[in-house]
N, C-alpha and C positions, 0 to 999 in steps of 0.2 A: 458710663464709662467717661472718667472726665479729661482733657486736655493738658498736657503739662504745659505750662507758660515758661519760658526760660528769660533771665533778665538781661538786659542790655549787654553787662559785663560778660555772661557765659556768650552769647551770640559774638560777640567781637574777637574773644577767644577762641571759639568754634572757627569763626573766618582765618583767622591768624593761621592756625593748625592747618587748614584746608590749602592755603594758601602755601605755606611753606611745605607740605607735602608729609607734614607729620601726622597724618590722620590719625588720632588715636580713636580704635575702632569702637570703644565704649561709647565715647561723645559723637562720633559718626553716626552710629546707628541710633544712639538715641537722639538727634537732630532730624536723622533720616525719615524717622519714624514719625515724626511730628509735623501737625498742619502747618506751622508757621515757619519752615523751613525753607520755604520759598523766599522769603527773604535774605536768607542767608545764602542761598544761591545767586539771588540777585547783586550780594555784596560782593559776591566772589566774583561776578561776573562784572561789575563795576569794577572794581581793583585791577582785573584782567586788562579792561580796555584803555586804562589810566596809565598802565606799567609803563 
């Protein structure tokens, strides 16, 4: 079973969706199941800290 690697553009869109509270279920679950989602959570945390 291979991993799906999302492009930077997709990751940024996901971060923006999560920050704005418009969590698209499809995007959110796809990214939550992805092993590189820790970078997305890290970006969201950074944004929350600097806001």
